matplotlib code that plots the C-alpha trace (Angstrom):
import matplotlib.pyplot as plt

x = [86.9, 86.8, 89.8, 91.9, 91.2, 92.2, 95.5, 96.2, 95.7, 97.8, 100.6, 100.5, 100.7, 103.6, 105.5, 104.8, 105.9, 109.1, 109.8, 109.3, 111.5, 114.3, 114.0, 114.1, 117.2, 119.0, 118.2, 119.4, 122.6, 123.5, 122.3, 124.3, 127.4, 127.3, 126.8, 129.7, 132.0, 131.2, 131.8, 135.2, 136.2, 135.2, 137.1, 140.3, 140.1, 139.6, 142.6, 144.8, 143.8, 144.7, 148.2, 148.7, 147.8, 150.3, 153.1, 152.5, 152.4, 155.8, 157.4, 159.6, 162.8, 166.2, 168.9, 170.0, 166.5, 166.0, 162.8, 162.9, 160.5, 161.3, 159.3, 158.1, 154.4, 152.5, 151.6, 154.3, 153.6, 155.6, 158.7, 158.4, 160.1, 157.7, 154.7, 152.4, 151.8, 154.2, 154.7, 157.0, 157.6, 159.3, 160.6, 162.7, 166.0, 165.2, 163.0, 161.9, 160.5, 159.1, 161.4, 158.7, 159.6, 163.0, 165.2, 162.2, 160.5, 156.9, 156.1, 154.4, 152.8, 154.4, 152.4, 152.3, 152.9, 149.5, 147.6, 145.5, 147.2, 144.2, 140.7, 138.1]
y = [89.2, 90.9, 88.9, 90.1, 93.8, 93.2, 91.5, 94.4, 97.0, 95.0, 94.7, 98.4, 99.3, 96.9, 98.3, 101.9, 101.1, 99.5, 102.5, 104.9, 102.8, 102.8, 106.6, 107.1, 104.8, 106.6, 110.0, 108.8, 107.5, 110.8, 112.9, 110.9, 110.8, 114.6, 115.0, 112.6, 114.4, 117.8, 116.4, 115.0, 118.3, 120.3, 117.9, 118.1, 121.9, 122.1, 119.8, 121.8, 125.0, 123.4, 122.4, 125.9, 127.5, 125.3, 126.0, 129.8, 129.8, 128.1, 130.4, 133.2, 135.0, 134.1, 136.5, 137.1, 137.9, 134.7, 132.7, 129.6, 127.1, 126.7, 123.5, 120.8, 120.5, 118.0, 115.6, 113.0, 112.8, 116.1, 114.3, 111.1, 111.4, 111.3, 110.8, 112.8, 115.7, 118.6, 122.3, 124.9, 128.5, 130.8, 134.3, 136.5, 134.7, 131.5, 128.5, 126.4, 122.9, 120.0, 117.0, 115.0, 116.7, 115.1, 116.6, 117.9, 121.2, 122.2, 124.2, 127.4, 130.0, 133.4, 136.0, 139.7, 141.9, 142.7, 140.1, 137.6, 134.3, 132.1, 132.0, 132.2]
z = [83.1, 86.5, 87.7, 84.7, 85.7, 89.3, 88.2, 85.9, 88.6, 91.0, 88.4, 87.6, 91.3, 91.8, 88.8, 90.0, 93.5, 92.3, 90.0, 92.9, 95.2, 92.5, 92.1, 95.8, 96.1, 93.3, 94.9, 98.2, 96.8, 95.0, 98.0, 100.5, 98.3, 97.9, 101.7, 102.5, 100.0, 101.5, 105.0, 104.0, 102.3, 105.4, 107.7, 105.7, 105.4, 109.2, 109.8, 107.5, 109.2, 112.5, 111.2, 109.8, 113.1, 114.9, 112.5, 112.5, 116.4, 116.5, 113.8, 115.0, 114.1, 115.6, 116.8, 113.2, 111.9, 110.1, 110.2, 112.4, 113.6, 117.3, 117.8, 115.5, 114.7, 116.8, 114.0, 113.5, 109.8, 109.4, 110.6, 108.7, 105.3, 102.3, 104.6, 102.3, 104.8, 104.1, 104.9, 103.4, 104.3, 101.8, 102.5, 100.3, 100.8, 102.7, 102.6, 105.6, 104.9, 106.9, 107.3, 105.6, 102.3, 102.6, 99.7, 97.7, 97.5, 96.9, 93.8, 94.9, 92.7, 92.4, 94.2, 93.7, 96.8, 98.3, 96.5, 98.4, 98.8, 99.7, 98.4, 101.1]

ax = plt.figure().add_subplot(projection="3d")
ax.plot(x, y, z, "-o")
ax.set_aspect("equal")
plt.show()
């Protein structure tokens, strides 16, 4: 009879241990997935901000007052057609596009003057 009680306690401890390990693994999976997703989002946002800064730095007006990009961005994906990385600049009467857009155009939302264009 004493042996049955000892086996029962051992079994309960083993089951409880396995349950706690399963819970810890599930929490780790979801926690690490969330952290990895956040890391990738921050990394992509930082890369896009870098590209934006490079494009803005190379943007100027020519002798006739039209916007011109006086040097291509550093990333070669902007010059490869349909590469998946694009930029487009619109003003009142002109549109500048990356070569990677080929003959396409990006659909941009209409903005009211003075409205913020980007959420921070």
